[in-house]
Every structure is written in structure tokens, then in C-alpha cells.
DSSP file (Angstrom, degrees, kcal/mol; ACC not computed):
  #  RESIDUE AA STRUCTURE BP1 BP2  ACC     N-H-->O    O-->H-N    N-H-->O    O-->H-N    TCO  KAPPA ALPHA  PHI   PSI    X-CA   Y-CA   Z-CA
    1    1 A X              0   0    0      0, 0.0     5,-0.0     0, 0.0    34,-0.0   0.000 360.0 360.0 360.0 125.7    0.0    0.0    0.0
    2    2 A X     >  -     0   0    0      1,-0.1     4,-2.2     4,-0.0     5,-0.2  -0.203 360.0-101.8 -76.0 169.8    1.5    3.3   -1.0
    3    3 A X  H  > S+     0   0    0      1,-0.2     4,-2.8     2,-0.2     5,-0.2   0.876 120.0  54.4 -59.9 -39.6    1.7    6.4    1.3
    4    4 A X  H  > S+     0   0    0      1,-0.2     4,-2.1     2,-0.2    -1,-0.2   0.926 109.3  46.6 -64.7 -42.6   -1.2    8.1   -0.3
    5    5 A X  H  > S+     0   0    0      1,-0.2     4,-2.2     2,-0.2    -1,-0.2   0.884 111.5  52.3 -63.0 -38.4   -3.5    5.1    0.2
    6    6 A X  H  X S+     0   0    0     -4,-2.2     4,-2.8     2,-0.2     5,-0.2   0.914 108.7  50.9 -64.2 -42.8   -2.3    4.9    3.8
    7    7 A X  H  X S+     0   0    0     -4,-2.8     4,-2.2     1,-0.2    -2,-0.2   0.910 111.4  46.7 -59.4 -42.5   -3.1    8.5    4.4
    8    8 A X  H  X S+     0   0    0     -4,-2.1     4,-2.4     2,-0.2    -1,-0.2   0.905 112.6  51.3 -63.9 -40.4   -6.6    8.1    3.0
    9    9 A X  H  X S+     0   0    0     -4,-2.2     4,-2.7     1,-0.2    -2,-0.2   0.937 110.9  46.8 -62.0 -49.6   -7.0    4.9    5.1
   10   10 A X  H  X S+     0   0    0     -4,-2.8     4,-2.3     1,-0.2    -1,-0.2   0.874 111.7  51.9 -62.6 -38.8   -6.0    6.7    8.3
   11   11 A X  H  X S+     0   0    0     -4,-2.2     4,-2.2    -5,-0.2   100,-0.3   0.913 113.1  44.1 -64.0 -43.3   -8.2    9.7    7.6
   12   12 A X  H  X S+     0   0    0     -4,-2.4     4,-2.3     2,-0.2    -2,-0.2   0.885 112.6  51.5 -71.7 -36.7  -11.3    7.4    7.1
   13   13 A X  H  X>S+     0   0    0     -4,-2.7     5,-2.6    -5,-0.2     4,-0.6   0.931 112.0  46.7 -60.6 -44.5  -10.5    5.3   10.1
   14   14 A X  H ><5S+     0   0    0     -4,-2.3     3,-0.6     3,-0.2    -2,-0.2   0.909 112.9  50.1 -65.1 -43.0  -10.2    8.4   12.3
   15   15 A X  H 3<5S+     0   0    0     -4,-2.2    -1,-0.2     1,-0.2    -2,-0.2   0.897 117.2  38.9 -63.7 -40.8  -13.4    9.8   10.9
   16   16 A X  H 3<5S-     0   0    0     -4,-2.3    -1,-0.2    -5,-0.2    -2,-0.2   0.495 107.5-124.1 -88.2  -3.3  -15.4    6.7   11.4
   17   17 A X  T <<5 +     0   0    0     -4,-0.6     2,-0.3    -3,-0.6    -3,-0.2   0.920  65.4 139.9  57.0  45.0  -13.7    5.9   14.7
   18   18 A X      < -     0   0    0     -5,-2.6    -1,-0.2    -6,-0.2     2,-0.2  -0.792  60.6 -99.8-113.9 155.3  -12.7    2.6   13.4
   19   19 A X    >   -     0   0    0     -2,-0.3     3,-1.4     1,-0.1     4,-0.3  -0.503  31.2-122.4 -68.1 143.6   -9.5    0.6   13.8
   20   20 A X  G >  S+     0   0    0      1,-0.3     3,-2.2     2,-0.2    -1,-0.1   0.899 113.7  62.7 -52.4 -40.5   -7.1    0.9   10.8
   21   21 A X  G 3  S+     0   0    0      1,-0.3    -1,-0.3     3,-0.1    -2,-0.0   0.772  99.3  54.1 -57.7 -27.4   -7.3   -2.9   10.5
   22   22 A X  G <  S+     0   0    0     -3,-1.4     2,-0.6     1,-0.1    19,-0.4   0.436  95.2  76.2 -90.3   3.0  -11.1   -2.6    9.8
   23   23 A X    <   +     0   0    0     -3,-2.2     2,-0.4    -4,-0.3    17,-0.2  -0.925  67.3 179.3-112.5 103.2  -10.5   -0.2    6.9
   24   24 A X  E     -A   39   0A   0     15,-2.5    15,-3.3    -2,-0.6     3,-0.1  -0.876  30.4-116.0-113.1 133.1   -9.3   -2.2    4.0
   25   25 A X  E     -A   38   0A   0     -2,-0.4    13,-0.3    13,-0.2     2,-0.1  -0.362  38.7-109.4 -59.1 141.4   -8.5   -0.9    0.5
   26   26 A X        -     0   0    0     11,-2.6     9,-0.3     1,-0.1    11,-0.2  -0.468  17.8-136.5 -72.3 148.5  -10.8   -2.3   -2.2
   27   27 A X  S    S+     0   0    0     -2,-0.1     2,-0.3     7,-0.1    -1,-0.1   0.383  82.5  59.6 -91.5   5.6   -9.1   -4.8   -4.5
   28   28 A X  S    S-     0   0    0      5,-0.1     2,-0.9     9,-0.0     7,-0.2  -0.886  85.0-115.2-127.1 164.1  -10.7   -3.3   -7.6
   29   29 A X        -     0   0    0     -2,-0.3     5,-0.2     5,-0.1    -2,-0.0  -0.795  37.0-172.8-101.2  93.2  -10.6    0.1   -9.2
   30   30 A X    >   -     0   0    0     -2,-0.9     3,-2.5     3,-0.3     6,-0.1  -0.085  49.1 -70.0 -75.9-173.8  -14.1    1.6   -9.1
   31   31 A X  T 3  S+     0   0    0      1,-0.3     3,-0.1     2,-0.1    -1,-0.1   0.766 131.4  54.7 -45.0 -38.9  -15.1    4.8  -10.9
   32   32 A X  T 3  S-     0   0    0      1,-0.2    -1,-0.3    24,-0.0    24,-0.1   0.500 117.0 -96.8 -85.1  -3.1  -13.2    7.0   -8.5
   33   33 A X    X   -     0   0    0     -3,-2.5     3,-1.5     2,-0.1    -3,-0.3   0.019  41.8 -59.1 107.3 152.0   -9.8    5.3   -9.0
   34   34 A X  T 3  S+     0   0    0      1,-0.2    -5,-0.1    -5,-0.2    -7,-0.1  -0.385 119.1  23.0 -65.0 136.3   -7.5    2.6   -7.6
   35   35 A X  T 3  S+     0   0    0     -9,-0.3    -1,-0.2    -7,-0.2   -27,-0.1   0.413 105.8  82.6  87.0  -0.6   -6.4    3.3   -4.0
   36   36 A X  S <  S+     0   0    0     -3,-1.5    11,-3.3    -6,-0.1     2,-0.4   0.485  71.7  83.9-109.6  -5.9   -9.3    5.6   -3.2
   37   37 A X  E     - B   0  46A   0     -4,-0.3   -11,-2.6     9,-0.2     2,-0.4  -0.821  55.4-175.2-105.9 139.9  -11.9    2.9   -2.4
   38   38 A X  E     -AB  25  45A   0      7,-2.7     7,-2.8    -2,-0.4     2,-0.5  -0.980  19.4-144.0-135.8 144.7  -12.2    1.4    1.1
   39   39 A X  E     +AB  24  44A   0    -15,-3.3   -15,-2.5    -2,-0.4     2,-0.3  -0.933  26.3 173.7-105.5 126.7  -14.3   -1.4    2.6
   40   40 A X  E >   - B   0  43A   0      3,-3.4     3,-2.1    -2,-0.5     2,-0.5  -0.816  51.4 -65.0-124.3 168.3  -15.3   -0.8    6.2
   41   41 A X  T 3  S-     0   0    0    -19,-0.4     3,-0.1    -2,-0.3   -19,-0.0  -0.350 123.1  -7.3 -58.0 109.4  -17.6   -2.8    8.5
   42   42 A X  T 3  S+     0   0    0     -2,-0.5     2,-0.3     1,-0.1    -1,-0.3   0.444 128.2  55.7  87.6   0.5  -21.0   -2.4    6.7
   43   43 A X  E <   -B   40   0A   0     -3,-2.1    -3,-3.4    81,-0.0     2,-0.4  -0.996  62.3-136.7-157.7 161.0  -20.1    0.1    4.1
   44   44 A X  E     -B   39   0A   0     -2,-0.3    80,-2.8    -5,-0.2    81,-0.7  -0.939  27.6-167.4-117.5 147.8  -17.8    1.0    1.2
   45   45 A X  E     -BC  38 123A   0     -7,-2.8    -7,-2.7    -2,-0.4     2,-0.5  -0.960  20.1-143.8-135.0 148.3  -16.3    4.5    0.9
   46   46 A X  E     -BC  37 122A   0     76,-2.7    76,-2.4    -2,-0.3     2,-0.5  -0.957  15.9-165.5-107.6 132.4  -14.5    6.6   -1.7
   47   47 A X  E     + C   0 121A   0    -11,-3.3     2,-0.3    -2,-0.5    74,-0.2  -0.964  22.2 166.1-120.5 114.9  -11.8    8.9   -0.2
   48   48 A X  E     - C   0 120A   0     72,-2.8    72,-3.1    -2,-0.5     2,-0.1  -0.857  38.0-115.5-129.9 156.9  -10.7   11.6   -2.7
   49   49 A X     >  -     0   0    0     -2,-0.3     4,-2.5    70,-0.2     5,-0.2  -0.455  45.2-102.6 -76.5 163.7   -8.9   14.8   -3.0
   50   50 A X  H  > S+     0   0    0     68,-0.2     4,-2.3     1,-0.2     5,-0.2   0.908 124.0  49.1 -55.2 -43.4  -10.9   17.9   -4.0
   51   51 A X  H  > S+     0   0    0      1,-0.2     4,-2.1     2,-0.2    -1,-0.2   0.922 111.5  48.6 -64.7 -42.5   -9.5   17.7   -7.5
   52   52 A X  H  > S+     0   0    0      1,-0.2     4,-2.5     2,-0.2    -1,-0.2   0.861 110.7  52.0 -65.3 -35.2  -10.3   13.9   -7.8
   53   53 A X  H  X S+     0   0    0     -4,-2.5     4,-2.6     2,-0.2    -1,-0.2   0.907 107.8  51.2 -66.6 -40.4  -13.8   14.6   -6.5
   54   54 A X  H  X S+     0   0    0     -4,-2.3     4,-2.5     2,-0.2    -2,-0.2   0.927 112.3  46.3 -60.9 -46.1  -14.4   17.2   -9.1
   55   55 A X  H  X S+     0   0    0     -4,-2.1     4,-2.4     2,-0.2    -2,-0.2   0.920 114.6  47.1 -63.1 -43.7  -13.2   14.8  -11.9
   56   56 A X  H  X S+     0   0    0     -4,-2.5     4,-2.4     2,-0.2    -2,-0.2   0.876 111.3  52.2 -66.1 -36.0  -15.4   12.0  -10.5
   57   57 A X  H  X S+     0   0    0     -4,-2.6     4,-2.8     2,-0.2     5,-0.2   0.954 110.1  47.3 -64.3 -48.4  -18.4   14.3  -10.2
   58   58 A X  H  X S+     0   0    0     -4,-2.5     4,-2.4     1,-0.2    -2,-0.2   0.924 113.5  48.6 -61.4 -42.6  -18.1   15.4  -13.8
   59   59 A X  H  X S+     0   0    0     -4,-2.4     4,-2.4     1,-0.2    -1,-0.2   0.894 110.9  51.0 -64.3 -38.8  -17.7   11.8  -15.0
   60   60 A X  H  X S+     0   0    0     -4,-2.4     4,-2.3     2,-0.2    -2,-0.2   0.916 110.8  48.5 -67.4 -43.1  -20.8   10.8  -12.9
   61   61 A X  H  X S+     0   0    0     -4,-2.8     4,-2.2     2,-0.2    -2,-0.2   0.928 111.8  48.7 -61.1 -43.6  -22.9   13.6  -14.4
   62   62 A X  H  X S+     0   0    0     -4,-2.4     4,-2.5    -5,-0.2    -2,-0.2   0.909 110.5  51.3 -62.6 -40.5  -21.9   12.6  -17.9
   63   63 A X  H  X S+     0   0    0     -4,-2.4     4,-2.8     2,-0.2    -1,-0.2   0.913 108.6  51.6 -63.5 -42.2  -22.7    9.0  -17.2
   64   64 A X  H  X S+     0   0    0     -4,-2.3     4,-2.4     1,-0.2    -1,-0.2   0.915 111.0  47.8 -60.0 -44.4  -26.2   10.0  -15.9
   65   65 A X  H  X S+     0   0    0     -4,-2.2     4,-2.2     2,-0.2    -2,-0.2   0.932 111.6  49.6 -61.9 -45.0  -26.8   12.0  -19.0
   66   66 A X  H  X S+     0   0    0     -4,-2.5     4,-1.7     1,-0.2    -2,-0.2   0.903 112.6  48.8 -63.3 -42.6  -25.6    9.2  -21.3
   67   67 A X  H  X S+     0   0    0     -4,-2.8     4,-1.9     2,-0.2    -1,-0.2   0.898 110.2  49.8 -60.9 -43.5  -27.8    6.7  -19.5
   68   68 A X  H  X S+     0   0    0     -4,-2.4     4,-1.6     1,-0.2    -2,-0.2   0.876 110.0  51.2 -63.6 -39.5  -30.9    8.9  -19.6
   69   69 A X  H  X S+     0   0    0     -4,-2.2     4,-0.7     1,-0.2     6,-0.5   0.869 110.4  48.7 -68.8 -35.7  -30.4    9.4  -23.4
   70   70 A X  H  < S+     0   0    0     -4,-1.7     3,-0.4    -5,-0.2    -1,-0.2   0.873 109.7  52.8 -71.0 -35.8  -30.2    5.7  -24.0
   71   71 A X  H  < S+     0   0    0     -4,-1.9    -2,-0.2     1,-0.2    -1,-0.2   0.842 104.5  56.0 -69.0 -33.8  -33.3    4.9  -21.9
   72   72 A X  H  < S-     0   0    0     -4,-1.6     2,-2.4     1,-0.2    -1,-0.2   0.730  82.3-158.6 -75.0 -20.8  -35.4    7.4  -23.8
   73   73 A X  S >< S+     0   0    0     -4,-0.7     3,-0.6    -3,-0.4     4,-0.2  -0.242  85.9  57.6  71.6 -52.2  -34.8    5.9  -27.2
   74   74 A X  T >> S+     0   0    0     -2,-2.4     4,-1.0     1,-0.2     3,-0.5   0.499  82.9  85.8 -84.3  -5.4  -35.8    9.1  -29.0
   75   75 A X  H 3> S+     0   0    0     -6,-0.5     4,-1.5     1,-0.2    -1,-0.2   0.815  75.4  68.1 -68.8 -28.6  -33.2   11.1  -27.2
   76   76 A X  H <4 S+     0   0    0     -3,-0.6     4,-0.3    -7,-0.4     3,-0.3   0.896 102.6  45.2 -58.7 -36.5  -30.5   10.2  -29.7
   77   77 A X  H <4 S+     0   0    0     -3,-0.5     3,-0.3    -4,-0.2    -1,-0.2   0.801 116.7  47.2 -72.5 -28.3  -32.3   12.3  -32.3
   78   78 A X  H >X S+     0   0    0     -4,-1.0     3,-2.1     1,-0.2     4,-0.5   0.555  83.7  97.2 -90.6  -8.9  -32.7   15.1  -29.7
   79   79 A X  G >< S+     0   0    0     -4,-1.5     3,-1.6     1,-0.3    -1,-0.2   0.847  75.8  59.2 -51.3 -41.2  -29.1   15.1  -28.5
   80   80 A X  G 34 S+     0   0    0     -3,-0.3    -1,-0.3    -4,-0.3    -2,-0.1   0.757 108.5  47.3 -63.6 -19.0  -28.0   17.9  -30.7
   81   81 A X  G <4 S+     0   0    0     -3,-2.1     2,-0.5    -4,-0.1    -1,-0.3   0.487  91.6  94.9 -98.0  -2.6  -30.6   20.1  -29.0
   82   82 A X    <<  -     0   0    0     -3,-1.6     2,-1.1    -4,-0.5     3,-0.1  -0.792  68.4-144.0 -92.9 127.4  -29.8   19.1  -25.4
   83   83 A X     >  -     0   0    0     -2,-0.5     4,-2.2     1,-0.2     3,-0.2  -0.745  17.6-176.9 -92.6  91.2  -27.3   21.4  -23.6
   84   84 A X  H  > S+     0   0    0     -2,-1.1     4,-3.0     1,-0.2     5,-0.2   0.909  80.8  51.3 -54.7 -48.6  -25.2   19.1  -21.5
   85   85 A X  H  > S+     0   0    0      1,-0.2     4,-2.5     2,-0.2    -1,-0.2   0.870 109.3  50.1 -63.6 -36.8  -23.2   21.8  -19.8
   86   86 A X  H  > S+     0   0    0     -3,-0.2     4,-2.0     2,-0.2    -1,-0.2   0.912 112.3  47.8 -64.1 -41.8  -26.3   23.7  -18.8
   87   87 A X  H  X S+     0   0    0     -4,-2.2     4,-2.6     2,-0.2    -2,-0.2   0.937 112.7  48.4 -65.3 -45.7  -27.8   20.6  -17.3
   88   88 A X  H  X S+     0   0    0     -4,-3.0     4,-1.7     1,-0.2    -2,-0.2   0.899 108.4  54.3 -61.7 -41.1  -24.6   19.8  -15.5
   89   89 A X  H  < S+     0   0    0     -4,-2.5     4,-0.3    -5,-0.2    -1,-0.2   0.932 112.6  44.5 -55.3 -46.0  -24.4   23.4  -14.2
   90   90 A X  H >< S+     0   0    0     -4,-2.0     3,-1.4     1,-0.2     4,-0.3   0.898 111.4  52.4 -68.1 -39.8  -28.0   23.0  -12.8
   91   91 A X  H >< S+     0   0    0     -4,-2.6     3,-1.1     1,-0.3    -1,-0.2   0.745  98.9  65.4 -68.0 -23.8  -27.2   19.5  -11.4
   92   92 A X  G >< S+     0   0    0     -4,-1.7     3,-1.4     1,-0.2    -1,-0.3   0.616  79.8  81.1 -73.6 -11.5  -24.2   20.9   -9.6
   93   93 A X  G <  S+     0   0    0     -3,-1.4    -1,-0.2    -4,-0.3    -2,-0.2   0.804  87.9  57.1 -64.1 -25.5  -26.4   23.0   -7.4
   94   94 A X  G <  S-     0   0    0     -3,-1.1     4,-0.3    -4,-0.3    -1,-0.3   0.562 113.0-119.2 -81.8  -8.3  -27.1   19.9   -5.2
   95   95 A X    X>  -     0   0    0     -3,-1.4     3,-0.7    -4,-0.1     4,-0.7  -0.019  27.7 -73.7  91.0 159.4  -23.3   19.4   -4.5
   96   96 A X  H >> S+     0   0    0      1,-0.2     4,-2.7     2,-0.2     3,-1.2   0.889 124.0  63.9 -65.0 -36.5  -20.9   16.6   -5.2
   97   97 A X  H 3> S+     0   0    0      1,-0.3     4,-2.2     2,-0.2     8,-0.3   0.828  92.5  64.3 -57.4 -31.7  -22.3   14.3   -2.5
   98   98 A X  H <4 S+     0   0    0     -3,-0.7    -1,-0.3    -4,-0.3    -2,-0.2   0.874 116.2  27.8 -57.4 -39.4  -25.6   14.1   -4.4
   99   99 A X  H << S+     0   0    0     -3,-1.2    -2,-0.2    -4,-0.7    -1,-0.2   0.810 128.6  39.2 -94.0 -34.1  -23.8   12.4   -7.3
  100  100 A X  H  < S+     0   0    0     -4,-2.7     2,-0.8     1,-0.2    -3,-0.2   0.679 104.2  66.3 -94.9 -19.6  -20.9   10.6   -5.6
  101  101 A X     X  +     0   0    0     -4,-2.2     4,-1.0    -5,-0.3    23,-0.2  -0.848  54.8 177.1-107.7  96.8  -22.6    9.4   -2.3
  102  102 A X  T  4 S+     0   0    0     -2,-0.8    22,-0.2    21,-0.4    -1,-0.1   0.545  74.1  60.1 -77.4  -6.2  -25.2    6.8   -3.3
  103  103 A X  T  4 S-     0   0    0     20,-1.1    -1,-0.2     3,-0.1    21,-0.1   0.950 133.0 -20.5 -86.5 -61.3  -26.1    6.1    0.3
  104  104 A X  T  4 S-     0   0    0     19,-0.3    -2,-0.1     2,-0.2    -6,-0.1   0.358  82.6-111.1-136.5   7.8  -27.3    9.5    1.7
  105  105 A X     <  +     0   0    0     -4,-1.0     2,-0.2    -8,-0.3    -6,-0.1   0.519  69.8 139.6  80.3   6.9  -25.9   12.2   -0.6
  106  106 A X        -     0   0    0     -9,-0.2     2,-0.5    -8,-0.1    17,-0.3  -0.476  43.3-150.8 -83.2 151.3  -23.4   13.6    2.0
  107  107 A X        -     0   0    0     -2,-0.2     2,-0.5    15,-0.1    15,-0.2  -0.996  15.5-155.2-117.7 128.8  -19.8   14.7    1.5
  108  108 A X  E     -D  121   0A   0     13,-2.3    13,-2.9    -2,-0.5     2,-0.5  -0.914   7.5-143.9-109.9 127.1  -17.6   14.3    4.5
  109  109 A X  E     +D  120   0A   0     -2,-0.5     2,-0.3    11,-0.2    11,-0.2  -0.790  31.4 175.8 -86.3 122.5  -14.5   16.4    5.1
  110  110 A X  E     -D  119   0A   0      9,-2.7     9,-2.8    -2,-0.5     2,-0.4  -0.876  17.5-153.4-131.7 161.7  -11.9   14.2    6.7
  111  111 A X  E     -D  118   0A   0   -100,-0.3     2,-0.6    -2,-0.3     7,-0.2  -0.993  23.5-119.0-137.7 137.8   -8.2   14.6    7.7
  112  112 A X     >  -     0   0    0      5,-2.8     4,-2.3    -2,-0.4     5,-0.1  -0.679  22.0-150.4 -71.7 120.4   -5.3   12.3    8.2
  113  113 A X  T  4 S+     0   0    0     -2,-0.6    -1,-0.2     1,-0.2  -106,-0.0   0.720  92.4  47.8 -68.6 -20.8   -4.3   12.6   11.8
  114  114 A X  T  4 S+     0   0    0   -107,-0.1    -1,-0.2     3,-0.1  -107,-0.0   0.909 129.1  15.7 -85.9 -46.1   -0.7   11.8   11.0
  115  115 A X  T  4 S-     0   0    0      2,-0.1    -2,-0.2  -108,-0.1     3,-0.1   0.612  92.2-124.3-109.6 -15.7    0.1   14.1    8.1
  116  116 A X     <  +     0   0    0     -4,-2.3    -3,-0.1     1,-0.3     2,-0.1   0.512  53.3 158.6  81.5   4.6   -2.9   16.6    8.2
  117  117 A X        -     0   0    0     -5,-0.1    -5,-2.8    -6,-0.1     2,-0.4  -0.371  32.8-138.6 -61.8 138.7   -3.8   15.8    4.6
  118  118 A X  E     + D   0 111A   0     -7,-0.2     2,-0.3    -3,-0.1    -7,-0.2  -0.807  27.9 165.7-107.5 139.5   -7.4   16.6    3.8
  119  119 A X  E     - D   0 110A   0     -9,-2.8    -9,-2.7    -2,-0.4     2,-0.4  -0.886  31.3-125.4-139.0 169.7   -9.7   14.5    1.8
  120  120 A X  E     -CD  48 109A   0    -72,-3.1   -72,-2.8    -2,-0.3     2,-0.4  -0.957  26.3-154.5-116.2 143.0  -13.5   14.3    1.1
  121  121 A X  E     -CD  47 108A   0    -13,-2.9   -13,-2.3    -2,-0.4     2,-0.4  -0.928   9.6-170.7-123.2 142.6  -15.3   11.0    1.7
  122  122 A X  E     -C   46   0A   0    -76,-2.4   -76,-2.7    -2,-0.4     2,-0.4  -0.994  22.8-132.7-134.3 126.2  -18.4    9.5    0.1
  123  123 A X  E     -C   45   0A   0     -2,-0.4   -20,-1.1   -17,-0.3   -21,-0.4  -0.663  21.4-169.4 -74.6 130.6  -20.3    6.4    1.3
  124  124 A X              0   0    0    -80,-2.8   -79,-0.2    -2,-0.4    -1,-0.1   0.352 360.0 360.0-111.8   5.6  -20.9    4.4   -1.9
  125  125 A X              0   0    0    -81,-0.7   -80,-0.1   -83,-0.0    -1,-0.1   0.327 360.0 360.0-154.1 360.0  -23.3    1.8   -0.7
């Protein structure tokens, strides 16, 4: 485990008041990237920097639009008339947690007690 993953793990463990041993890195690379996902007792979490959260948020909104257009069937023909950026701007009013935290929509500010590195955490299940 690299130092960055260790810092994320310590920050999440401290935030959840869990033992580090109970916060395990996920063995797969979900949407938010390898080394940023963690399994805890009863939940999975993404622990990201602000920049990573912004990128994941943008990807999540794009994915939502793409899925909605596929489900509608006729949206393919209407796609040139759909303003993706305007829709994403409106969707951002709800905050990153609304898109990245599928459990309760919250964004948690957390800090590594050893290094002081700051992250944002999202419960993903």
C-alpha cells in the first residue's frame, strides 16, 4: 500500500472511529480510481482529494446523461438540442455528494491525523 492510500485509510478510520485494520482498500478500481476505495464494517467508501472529487463528479454527471439518453430511445435524435453543460451546471447546485454518495448524498470532510492531509469521503453503498 502506497503512502497516499495509507493517508486516506488513516483519515477514514479516524473519521469513522474505526481501527485501521477494519478499513481495507478495495481490490478493484471503481469509478473514483484505484487506491481511493475502502471497505469498512457495513459500508464502502470513496476517499478523494478535491480535484479527484471534481473529476469523478463530472464523470458521474456525464454517465447519468448518457444513461438517460439511452433509456429514452428518441433522445438520440434530440441530443443535438440538449445542452449538456447547462444541465450539469444545474445539477451541480445539489453538490458533489448528491452524485458521488449513493447512500445519503453527503460529502464528509476528513483529515489524516498523522500528516494533516485533507480529503473528502463518500459512502458508496
